[in-house]
PyMOL commands that place a pseudoatom at each C-alpha (Angstrom):
pseudoatom trace, name=CA, resn=UNK, resi=1, chain=A, elem=C, hetatm=0, pos=[119.008, 91.958, 121.772]
pseudoatom trace, name=CA, resn=UNK, resi=2, chain=A, elem=C, hetatm=0, pos=[121.854, 93.753, 120.226]
pseudoatom trace, name=CA, resn=UNK, resi=3, chain=A, elem=C, hetatm=0, pos=[121.313, 91.858, 116.998]
pseudoatom trace, name=CA, resn=UNK, resi=4, chain=A, elem=C, hetatm=0, pos=[117.627, 92.815, 116.887]
pseudoatom trace, name=CA, resn=UNK, resi=5, chain=A, elem=C, hetatm=0, pos=[118.402, 96.496, 117.277]
pseudoatom trace, name=CA, resn=UNK, resi=6, chain=A, elem=C, hetatm=0, pos=[120.961, 96.315, 114.510]
pseudoatom trace, name=CA, resn=UNK, resi=7, chain=A, elem=C, hetatm=0, pos=[118.527, 94.628, 112.089]
pseudoatom trace, name=CA, resn=UNK, resi=8, chain=A, elem=C, hetatm=0, pos=[115.816, 97.220, 112.913]
pseudoatom trace, name=CA, resn=UNK, resi=9, chain=A, elem=C, hetatm=0, pos=[118.222, 100.068, 112.145]
pseudoatom trace, name=CA, resn=UNK, resi=10, chain=A, elem=C, hetatm=0, pos=[119.163, 98.443, 108.874]
pseudoatom trace, name=CA, resn=UNK, resi=11, chain=A, elem=C, hetatm=0, pos=[115.518, 98.011, 107.785]
pseudoatom trace, name=CA, resn=UNK, resi=12, chain=A, elem=C, hetatm=0, pos=[114.794, 101.663, 108.678]
pseudoatom trace, name=CA, resn=UNK, resi=13, chain=A, elem=C, hetatm=0, pos=[117.692, 102.813, 106.531]
pseudoatom trace, name=CA, resn=UNK, resi=14, chain=A, elem=C, hetatm=0, pos=[116.501, 100.775, 103.577]
pseudoatom trace, name=CA, resn=UNK, resi=15, chain=A, elem=C, hetatm=0, pos=[112.953, 102.138, 103.757]
pseudoatom trace, name=CA, resn=UNK, resi=16, chain=A, elem=C, hetatm=0, pos=[114.183, 105.750, 103.732]
pseudoatom trace, name=CA, resn=UNK, resi=17, chain=A, elem=C, hetatm=0, pos=[115.871, 105.366, 100.311]
pseudoatom trace, name=CA, resn=UNK, resi=18, chain=A, elem=C, hetatm=0, pos=[113.809, 106.528, 97.361]
pseudoatom trace, name=CA, resn=UNK, resi=19, chain=A, elem=C, hetatm=0, pos=[114.434, 105.271, 93.873]
pseudoatom trace, name=CA, resn=UNK, resi=20, chain=A, elem=C, hetatm=0, pos=[113.600, 107.494, 90.954]
pseudoatom trace, name=CA, resn=UNK, resi=21, chain=A, elem=C, hetatm=0, pos=[114.086, 106.575, 87.345]
pseudoatom trace, name=CA, resn=UNK, resi=22, chain=A, elem=C, hetatm=0, pos=[114.744, 109.320, 84.887]
pseudoatom trace, name=CA, resn=UNK, resi=23, chain=A, elem=C, hetatm=0, pos=[113.182, 109.011, 81.487]
pseudoatom trace, name=CA, resn=UNK, resi=24, chain=A, elem=C, hetatm=0, pos=[115.098, 110.252, 78.522]
pseudoatom trace, name=CA, resn=UNK, resi=25, chain=A, elem=C, hetatm=0, pos=[113.231, 112.528, 76.213]
pseudoatom trace, name=CA, resn=UNK, resi=26, chain=A, elem=C, hetatm=0, pos=[113.333, 112.276, 72.443]
pseudoatom trace, name=CA, resn=UNK, resi=27, chain=A, elem=C, hetatm=0, pos=[116.655, 113.323, 70.950]
pseudoatom trace, name=CA, resn=UNK, resi=28, chain=A, elem=C, hetatm=0, pos=[116.679, 116.180, 68.513]
pseudoatom trace, name=CA, resn=UNK, resi=29, chain=A, elem=C, hetatm=0, pos=[117.675, 115.203, 65.021]
pseudoatom trace, name=CA, resn=UNK, resi=30, chain=A, elem=C, hetatm=0, pos=[119.904, 117.621, 63.177]
pseudoatom trace, name=CA, resn=UNK, resi=31, chain=A, elem=C, hetatm=0, pos=[119.002, 117.872, 59.526]
pseudoatom trace, name=CA, resn=UNK, resi=32, chain=A, elem=C, hetatm=0, pos=[120.778, 121.104, 58.751]
pseudoatom trace, name=CA, resn=UNK, resi=33, chain=A, elem=C, hetatm=0, pos=[124.054, 120.730, 56.852]
pseudoatom trace, name=CA, resn=UNK, resi=34, chain=A, elem=C, hetatm=0, pos=[126.930, 122.912, 57.804]
pseudoatom trace, name=CA, resn=UNK, resi=35, chain=A, elem=C, hetatm=0, pos=[129.152, 124.684, 55.305]
pseudoatom trace, name=CA, resn=UNK, resi=36, chain=A, elem=C, hetatm=0, pos=[132.257, 122.952, 56.619]
pseudoatom trace, name=CA, resn=UNK, resi=37, chain=A, elem=C, hetatm=0, pos=[130.770, 119.546, 55.779]
pseudoatom trace, name=CA, resn=UNK, resi=38, chain=A, elem=C, hetatm=0, pos=[130.133, 120.679, 52.208]
pseudoatom trace, name=CA, resn=UNK, resi=39, chain=A, elem=C, hetatm=0, pos=[133.669, 122.061, 51.880]
pseudoatom trace, name=CA, resn=UNK, resi=40, chain=A, elem=C, hetatm=0, pos=[135.190, 118.866, 53.265]
pseudoatom trace, name=CA, resn=UNK, resi=41, chain=A, elem=C, hetatm=0, pos=[133.121, 116.749, 50.890]
pseudoatom trace, name=CA, resn=UNK, resi=42, chain=A, elem=C, hetatm=0, pos=[134.192, 118.921, 47.947]
pseudoatom trace, name=CA, resn=UNK, resi=43, chain=A, elem=C, hetatm=0, pos=[137.867, 118.563, 48.928]
pseudoatom trace, name=CA, resn=UNK, resi=44, chain=A, elem=C, hetatm=0, pos=[137.544, 114.780, 49.243]
pseudoatom trace, name=CA, resn=UNK, resi=45, chain=A, elem=C, hetatm=0, pos=[135.843, 114.555, 45.838]
pseudoatom trace, name=CA, resn=UNK, resi=46, chain=A, elem=C, hetatm=0, pos=[138.606, 116.669, 44.292]
pseudoatom trace, name=CA, resn=UNK, resi=47, chain=A, elem=C, hetatm=0, pos=[141.324, 114.442, 45.802]
pseudoatom trace, name=CA, resn=UNK, resi=48, chain=A, elem=C, hetatm=0, pos=[139.585, 111.306, 44.520]
pseudoatom trace, name=CA, resn=UNK, resi=49, chain=A, elem=C, hetatm=0, pos=[139.307, 112.799, 41.024]
pseudoatom trace, name=CA, resn=UNK, resi=50, chain=A, elem=C, hetatm=0, pos=[143.021, 113.697, 41.029]
pseudoatom trace, name=CA, resn=UNK, resi=51, chain=A, elem=C, hetatm=0, pos=[143.994, 110.180, 42.111]
pseudoatom trace, name=CA, resn=UNK, resi=52, chain=A, elem=C, hetatm=0, pos=[141.875, 108.536, 39.417]
pseudoatom trace, name=CA, resn=UNK, resi=53, chain=A, elem=C, hetatm=0, pos=[143.290, 110.817, 36.721]
pseudoatom trace, name=CA, resn=UNK, resi=54, chain=A, elem=C, hetatm=0, pos=[146.845, 109.990, 37.867]
pseudoatom trace, name=CA, resn=UNK, resi=55, chain=A, elem=C, hetatm=0, pos=[146.033, 106.276, 37.754]
pseudoatom trace, name=CA, resn=UNK, resi=56, chain=A, elem=C, hetatm=0, pos=[144.753, 106.658, 34.189]
pseudoatom trace, name=CA, resn=UNK, resi=57, chain=A, elem=C, hetatm=0, pos=[147.838, 108.591, 33.054]
pseudoatom trace, name=CA, resn=UNK, resi=58, chain=A, elem=C, hetatm=0, pos=[150.346, 106.222, 34.693]
pseudoatom trace, name=CA, resn=UNK, resi=59, chain=A, elem=C, hetatm=0, pos=[149.551, 103.114, 32.582]
pseudoatom trace, name=CA, resn=UNK, resi=60, chain=A, elem=C, hetatm=0, pos=[149.832, 105.131, 29.377]
pseudoatom trace, name=CA, resn=UNK, resi=61, chain=A, elem=C, hetatm=0, pos=[153.291, 106.372, 30.426]
pseudoatom trace, name=CA, resn=UNK, resi=62, chain=A, elem=C, hetatm=0, pos=[154.290, 102.803, 31.219]
pseudoatom trace, name=CA, resn=UNK, resi=63, chain=A, elem=C, hetatm=0, pos=[153.019, 101.604, 27.849]
pseudoatom trace, name=CA, resn=UNK, resi=64, chain=A, elem=C, hetatm=0, pos=[155.006, 104.286, 26.026]
pseudoatom trace, name=CA, resn=UNK, resi=65, chain=A, elem=C, hetatm=0, pos=[158.188, 103.354, 27.894]
pseudoatom trace, name=CA, resn=UNK, resi=66, chain=A, elem=C, hetatm=0, pos=[157.608, 99.619, 27.278]
pseudoatom trace, name=CA, resn=UNK, resi=67, chain=A, elem=C, hetatm=0, pos=[157.114, 100.230, 23.561]
pseudoatom trace, name=CA, resn=UNK, resi=68, chain=A, elem=C, hetatm=0, pos=[160.317, 102.281, 23.472]
pseudoatom trace, name=CA, resn=UNK, resi=69, chain=A, elem=C, hetatm=0, pos=[162.282, 99.472, 25.153]
pseudoatom trace, name=CA, resn=UNK, resi=70, chain=A, elem=C, hetatm=0, pos=[160.738, 96.811, 22.914]
pseudoatom trace, name=CA, resn=UNK, resi=71, chain=A, elem=C, hetatm=0, pos=[161.669, 98.829, 19.825]
pseudoatom trace, name=CA, resn=UNK, resi=72, chain=A, elem=C, hetatm=0, pos=[165.240, 99.326, 21.084]
pseudoatom trace, name=CA, resn=UNK, resi=73, chain=A, elem=C, hetatm=0, pos=[165.635, 95.593, 21.810]
pseudoatom trace, name=CA, resn=UNK, resi=74, chain=A, elem=C, hetatm=0, pos=[164.200, 94.723, 18.399]
pseudoatom trace, name=CA, resn=UNK, resi=75, chain=A, elem=C, hetatm=0, pos=[166.604, 97.147, 16.683]
pseudoatom trace, name=CA, resn=UNK, resi=76, chain=A, elem=C, hetatm=0, pos=[169.591, 95.686, 18.540]
pseudoatom trace, name=CA, resn=UNK, resi=77, chain=A, elem=C, hetatm=0, pos=[168.662, 92.119, 17.594]
pseudoatom trace, name=CA, resn=UNK, resi=78, chain=A, elem=C, hetatm=0, pos=[168.065, 93.008, 13.929]
pseudoatom trace, name=CA, resn=UNK, resi=79, chain=A, elem=C, hetatm=0, pos=[171.232, 95.097, 13.614]
pseudoatom trace, name=CA, resn=UNK, resi=80, chain=A, elem=C, hetatm=0, pos=[173.663, 94.377, 10.825]
pseudoatom trace, name=CA, resn=UNK, resi=81, chain=A, elem=C, hetatm=0, pos=[177.404, 94.656, 10.746]
pseudoatom trace, name=CA, resn=UNK, resi=82, chain=A, elem=C, hetatm=0, pos=[180.452, 92.731, 11.759]
pseudoatom trace, name=CA, resn=UNK, resi=83, chain=A, elem=C, hetatm=0, pos=[180.188, 89.656, 13.926]
pseudoatom trace, name=CA, resn=UNK, resi=84, chain=A, elem=C, hetatm=0, pos=[181.632, 91.411, 16.998]
pseudoatom trace, name=CA, resn=UNK, resi=85, chain=A, elem=C, hetatm=0, pos=[179.141, 94.270, 16.686]
pseudoatom trace, name=CA, resn=UNK, resi=86, chain=A, elem=C, hetatm=0, pos=[176.195, 91.898, 16.350]
pseudoatom trace, name=CA, resn=UNK, resi=87, chain=A, elem=C, hetatm=0, pos=[177.344, 89.833, 19.351]
pseudoatom trace, name=CA, resn=UNK, resi=88, chain=A, elem=C, hetatm=0, pos=[177.710, 92.938, 21.528]
pseudoatom trace, name=CA, resn=UNK, resi=89, chain=A, elem=C, hetatm=0, pos=[174.266, 94.125, 20.354]
pseudoatom trace, name=CA, resn=UNK, resi=90, chain=A, elem=C, hetatm=0, pos=[172.758, 90.724, 21.243]
pseudoatom trace, name=CA, resn=UNK, resi=91, chain=A, elem=C, hetatm=0, pos=[174.340, 90.924, 24.686]
pseudoatom trace, name=CA, resn=UNK, resi=92, chain=A, elem=C, hetatm=0, pos=[173.013, 94.449, 25.200]
pseudoatom trace, name=CA, resn=UNK, resi=93, chain=A, elem=C, hetatm=0, pos=[169.543, 93.379, 24.027]
pseudoatom trace, name=CA, resn=UNK, resi=94, chain=A, elem=C, hetatm=0, pos=[169.637, 90.435, 26.439]
pseudoatom trace, name=CA, resn=UNK, resi=95, chain=A, elem=C, hetatm=0, pos=[170.579, 92.697, 29.368]
pseudoatom trace, name=CA, resn=UNK, resi=96, chain=A, elem=C, hetatm=0, pos=[167.871, 95.207, 28.454]
pseudoatom trace, name=CA, resn=UNK, resi=97, chain=A, elem=C, hetatm=0, pos=[165.274, 92.454, 28.189]
pseudoatom trace, name=CA, resn=UNK, resi=98, chain=A, elem=C, hetatm=0, pos=[166.371, 90.882, 31.463]
pseudoatom trace, name=CA, resn=UNK, resi=99, chain=A, elem=C, hetatm=0, pos=[166.159, 94.177, 33.403]
pseudoatom trace, name=CA, resn=UNK, resi=100, chain=A, elem=C, hetatm=0, pos=[163.231, 95.747, 31.542]
pseudoatom trace, name=CA, resn=UNK, resi=101, chain=A, elem=C, hetatm=0, pos=[160.949, 95.985, 34.607]
pseudoatom trace, name=CA, resn=UNK, resi=102, chain=A, elem=C, hetatm=0, pos=[163.624, 97.693, 36.707]
pseudoatom trace, name=CA, resn=UNK, resi=103, chain=A, elem=C, hetatm=0, pos=[164.502, 100.087, 33.885]
pseudoatom trace, name=CA, resn=UNK, resi=104, chain=A, elem=C, hetatm=0, pos=[160.859, 101.027, 33.285]
pseudoatom trace, name=CA, resn=UNK, resi=105, chain=A, elem=C, hetatm=0, pos=[160.341, 101.634, 36.998]
pseudoatom trace, name=CA, resn=UNK, resi=106, chain=A, elem=C, hetatm=0, pos=[163.412, 103.888, 37.146]
pseudoatom trace, name=CA, resn=UNK, resi=107, chain=A, elem=C, hetatm=0, pos=[162.281, 105.853, 34.093]
pseudoatom trace, name=CA, resn=UNK, resi=108, chain=A, elem=C, hetatm=0, pos=[158.818, 106.341, 35.572]
pseudoatom trace, name=CA, resn=UNK, resi=109, chain=A, elem=C, hetatm=0, pos=[160.282, 107.579, 38.870]
pseudoatom trace, name=CA, resn=UNK, resi=110, chain=A, elem=C, hetatm=0, pos=[162.777, 109.914, 37.212]
pseudoatom trace, name=CA, resn=UNK, resi=111, chain=A, elem=C, hetatm=0, pos=[160.269, 112.784, 36.626]
pseudoatom trace, name=CA, resn=UNK, resi=112, chain=A, elem=C, hetatm=0, pos=[159.247, 112.611, 40.292]
pseudoatom trace, name=CA, resn=UNK, resi=113, chain=A, elem=C, hetatm=0, pos=[162.854, 113.051, 41.426]
pseudoatom trace, name=CA, resn=UNK, resi=114, chain=A, elem=C, hetatm=0, pos=[163.323, 116.158, 39.282]
for i in range(1, 114): cmd.bond("trace and resi %d" % i, "trace and resi %d" % (i + 1))
show_as sticks, trace
zoom trace
């Protein structure tokens, strides 16, 4: 009997519970642009333009420095004079040619350090 009373109480409790489902209404779409969005977009565009202009300028600087080094190496190899002078010029040209990438990098970074 005790088990019947317990099951009756449980069924009464379940029937007293109401279930309601809430429906979501349509969300409002915002089409208005704020001024801060326009300012942020303008700043981003400006930064992108600056980066692209720097990327265009950088290769030309590198080309100028490479041409300068190539000319210097060529002058050292074609130099005239005594045998000792020519040998030392060949050695210097060899060292310049061997370390040309490092030297160009250092020359390109030098204006940034100043």
